[in-house]
N, C-alpha and C positions, 0 to 999 in steps of 0.2 A: 587490597583486593578490589578488582574491577567487576561490577555487576552490569551486565548488558541485559536490560529487561524489556520484554514486549508489553506494549499497553493494551493489546487488543483493539477493537474498533470504536469504543466509546469510553467516556471518562471513568466509567465504573467497571470496566471489564478487566482491569488489571487483576492478577491472580493473588491469593493469599500468600503464595510463595514470594510474589514480587513485593507485596506490602512488608513482609517480614525482612526481606533483604534491605528495603529502603530504611527501615528503622535502624539498621546497623551503621548507615552511611553518613558521612560527614558533609558530603556534597552530592547534590542531585541535579544532573544535567538532563535537558531535554533536547533531542536532536530535532531540528526545526526546519530542515531544508529539503526533505524528500516528499512531503505530502502537505496538503492544505488540511489542517486539523478541523474537524467538525465541532470542536468545542474550545473553550477558552483555556488558557494556562491557569487562571484562577480557579475554575471548575476542578481541574486536576489536582491543584494543590490542596483543595478542600478534602478530596478523596484520600490523598496520601499523607496529609498532615504535615507537610514540609514545604519550605520554599524551594522553587526551582530556578536553575540558571539556564538560560537559552544557550544552546550550542549549535553555531553555524558550521558549515562544511570545513572552513579553515581551522576552526578549533578542534573538530573531531579528527581531522586528517593530520594535525600536528602531533607532537609528542606530549603535550600538556597533560592529557587524561592518564597516560601511562605513568608519567613521572609522578603525578599525584597518587596513583594507585599503589605505587611502591611504598608510601608513607601512610596512607589511611584508606578506609573503605569509601569508595565512590561508586555512584550509579549512573549509567547512561540509559535514559528511557527512550524508546524507540516506538513510534506508532506501528500497530499491527504486530507482525512478527519481528524479532530482533535481527534476523539474519538475511532479510529480503534484499537489502542494499549491499552492494559489494564493499562499500566503505567499512562496514562493521566486520566483515571478514578479515579485512586488512588490519583492523584494530586488534583482533584476536591473535593474528600472526605476530604483530609487534609485541603484545604481551608475552607471547611464548619466547620470542627472541630475548626479551629483557627479564626473563624469569619472574614476571608478575602473575600472580594468581588471578584467575577470572572465573566467572560463572555465567552461564547463559540461562535466562528463564524465559521460556517460550510462551506464545499466546496465538490467538487466532489472527488471521489476515485476510486480505481481499482474495487471496489465492484459494482459500476454502470457502469463503463467504459467497463467491459467485455461483456456487451450487444451488443457491436459492432460486436461480433462474430456471432450474429443472434441467440444465445442460449437464451432462455426466462428466465428472472431472477427468476420468481417464481418457476421455476423447479430446481433451485440449492438446494443442501442439505447443510450439515455442511461444513463450510470452515476449511481447515486444512493447515499445512505448513510443508515443508521439512527443517529440521534444517541443519547447516553446521557442523554436527558431526553425528556419527553413531547412529541412533534411528529409530525405525520403527513404532512408535505410530501412525503416519499419515496414515499407511496402514489400520488399523482398521476403521478410519473414512471414507476412500474411500470405504471400503467393506460395511459399514452401508449404505452409499448413494447408492451403486449398488443394494442393496436389494430392494430399493424403486424406482429404475430407475431414480435416481436424478443425475444431474451433479455435479461434484466435482471441486471446485475451489481450487487450491494448490498454496499457496504463497511460496516464496523461500527466505531463509535466504541471507544476504549480503555475497558476496564473493563466493557463490556456483555456479561452472560452469555449463552451460546448459547440457553437456554430462553426468556429474555425476548425476545431478538432474533427467534426464530422465531415465538414468540406473536404478535408484532406483525405478521406476515406473513399471519396466518390469514384475513384479509378478501380478501387479493388473490392468494394462491397457489391456482391452480386445481386442481392435481394434485400430482405430486411436484416437490421441489425439491432443489438440489445445495448441499452444504456442502463448502468447501475450507478445510483447516487446514494451516498451515505450509508452504505450496507453495514449492518450491525448497530445502527443508531435508531433513535425514535423517528427520524425523518428518512428512513430508508425507502427508496423508490426504485421500481424497475420498469422500464419502458421498452416495447418491441415494436419496431415499425420500420418503414422506409426512411431514408435520409430526409427527404422533405418533410415528412410527418414529424420526425424528431427535432428538426431545426425549430419547429414552433413550440418545442417543450423546454426552451432554454431558461424560462423564468421559473420552471418548477424543479430544474435539475441544479442542485448545489454541489460544491466541492466537498469532499473528495468524490470523483466519479471516474468510471472506467467504461470501456466500450468492448463489445464482444461481436465478432463477425462469426456467426455460426457455420459450421461445416456441414456435412451430411447429417440430417436429423433423423433420429429414431422417432417412431410415431408418438412415443410417450413424451419425448422432449418437446415435439411439435405441439402436443396438446397443452402442455404446461405453459409454453411460450404464448400461446393464443390468449391466455388468461391475462397477459400483460399489455 
């Protein structure tokens, strides 16, 4: 059996259902390539009571997990929600093809945590991301969202510094933008301001963080944002 388990946003937010599944497993893998974790692996091991094996992209995208799940119960732990990354959807498809039993255990992710900004979730458009290399495809997504007055949630690749990420938004950010850092953790912070203002906040903003370019604001959304 293969368990794909969402960890939520901090080391203690794994669900009781997730803990019960982990107790059954011979091996516990932690997917470590889609996000900068806001806590250490040791902190997570203390919560779940088992040793963790770090799993990089090559391991998750290989047949290793599926082959092991044929013989024993194993778990793949994923930060946030377990199916946000397309890699994990592919893993499920492989399990189906190989007749391997699997179970998905869901949890919270940044996709719902951004509601803390006061921006209404149903007013968000397509989600995009800024890669840690020179590419501007994300700009087209933002422009599409702006045409329909939708908010743009922009995820950020591991290792990309805030100043560099914000600088790449200068062409498309009309006015003020939102930066969310460590949502769902004790160090959660939300900032709302112009690009020059937010560049000065780089020492206060830790990974994982995301950016939001607001679309047309309802007066209540605007009122809440002013508080940040």
